[in-house]
C-alpha positions in Angstrom: 191.4 66.2 54.3 191.7 69.9 55.3 194.5 70.3 52.7 192.3 68.7 50.1 189.5 71.1 50.9 192.0 74.0 50.7 193.3 72.9 47.4 189.7 72.7 46.0 189.0 76.2 47.3 192.1 77.6 45.7 191.4 75.9 42.4 187.8 77.3 42.1 188.2 80.6 43.9 187.4 83.8 42.0 189.7 86.0 44.1 192.2 85.4 46.9 189.9 85.2 49.9 187.0 83.6 48.1 185.5 80.6 50.0 181.8 81.1 49.3 181.3 81.7 45.6 179.0 79.3 43.8 181.7 77.5 41.9 183.6 76.8 45.2 180.5 75.6 46.9 179.7 73.3 43.9 183.2 71.9 44.0 183.1 71.2 47.8 179.7 69.6 47.5 181.0 67.4 44.7 183.9 66.2 46.9 181.5 65.3 49.7 179.1 63.5 47.2 182.1 61.5 45.9 183.1 60.5 49.4 179.6 59.5 50.3 179.2 57.5 47.1 182.3 55.5 47.9 181.0 54.9 51.4 177.7 53.6 50.1 179.4 51.3 47.7 180.8 49.5 50.7 177.9 50.0 53.1 174.9 49.3 50.9 172.3 49.4 53.8 173.3 52.7 55.3 170.1 54.5 54.5 170.7 57.7 56.5 173.9 58.3 54.5 171.9 57.7 51.3 169.4 60.3 52.4 172.2 62.8 53.1 173.7 62.0 49.7 170.4 62.8 47.9 170.1 66.1 49.8 173.6 67.1 48.8 172.9 66.2 45.2 169.8 68.3 45.3 171.7 71.3 46.7 174.3 70.9 44.0 171.7 70.7 41.3 170.1 74.0 42.5 173.5 75.7 42.6 174.3 74.5 39.1 171.1 75.9 37.8 171.8 79.2 39.5 175.3 79.3 38.1 174.1 78.5 34.6 171.6 81.4 34.8 174.1 83.9 36.2 177.4 83.0 34.6 177.2 80.4 31.8 180.9 80.5 31.0 181.9 79.7 34.6 179.2 77.0 34.6 180.9 75.3 31.6 184.3 75.6 33.2 183.1 74.0 36.5 181.4 71.2 34.6 184.6 70.4 32.7 186.9 70.7 35.8 184.6 68.4 37.9 183.7 66.1 35.1 180.0 66.5 35.6 177.1 66.1 33.2 175.3 69.2 32.1 171.8 69.9 33.4 
């Protein structure tokens, strides 16, 4: 998993040492959301994980709104790369 995380960071980084830009954070949140979604497909009654998933989705939604406001071109690029719906 750490190599997958590093690959995601490299793919969405703005510069070489970038680990905290909005696009990187959105990509990492999307990876975690996908993992939790797969977990919940198997374990349907895991309500604490469901709550965590909803919190992560809310965080990502806020970051997406911020990115759309600050950098619309990067917003569109992130949506295409991650295969997400626009807000």
